[in-house]
Residue, then its C-alpha position, 0 to 999 in steps of 0.5 A: m500500500a502507498s504511504m498516506q501522503e501519496m494516496s489520492h483522495r479516492e484511495l484515502r477515502q477507500s482506505l478509511i472505509d476499509l478500516g470501518y470509518t465512513p467519511n461524512g463529507p468529501i475529501t478535498d485539499t482543505t479537509r484532507r488533513v482531518y481524514e489523514m489524522k483519522y487514518l493515522e488514529l485507526t491504523e496506529g491505535g490512536d497515536n496521531s502526533a503532528d510529526d507524522l504529518a509534518g511536511a506532508s505537503p505545503g500549506r498543511l498544518t504542522q502543529p497539533v490543534q489546540r483545544i479550547k477548555p471551557r471556563t470555570k466559575e472563577e474564570e468568568p468575566k465580572r459584570v460591571e454595574t453602571s452607575v446610572a440606572q435607567p428607569r423602567w417606565k421609559g420603555r413603557v412610555a415609548f411603547f405607548l406613544a408609538t402605539a398611540i401614534g400608530i393608531y392615530f395614523y391608521l384611523n385618520f389616514i388609512a381607514 
């Protein structure tokens, strides 16, 4: 069997299917790296270091993807309270005025 870098997209897809993994999408130049990592994981039992793919072809990633860890309660940003509080009635008055103006124009100009 040819090495992974020498395989065409179709050959890589067929190799993955033969290993029991069905690719969810097409293998293109942009998605090939993901499928190469999956191929290495299936053939080598989960050892998929970036050194295996380093220099596979120009433009490909040569470093492992960094995982983003979820924030804990201590790391959450603090909320900043504003010093000027807006009164609750302002929004209600604006809604009332907009409704009244709408009804006025409807009754006088449209109906």
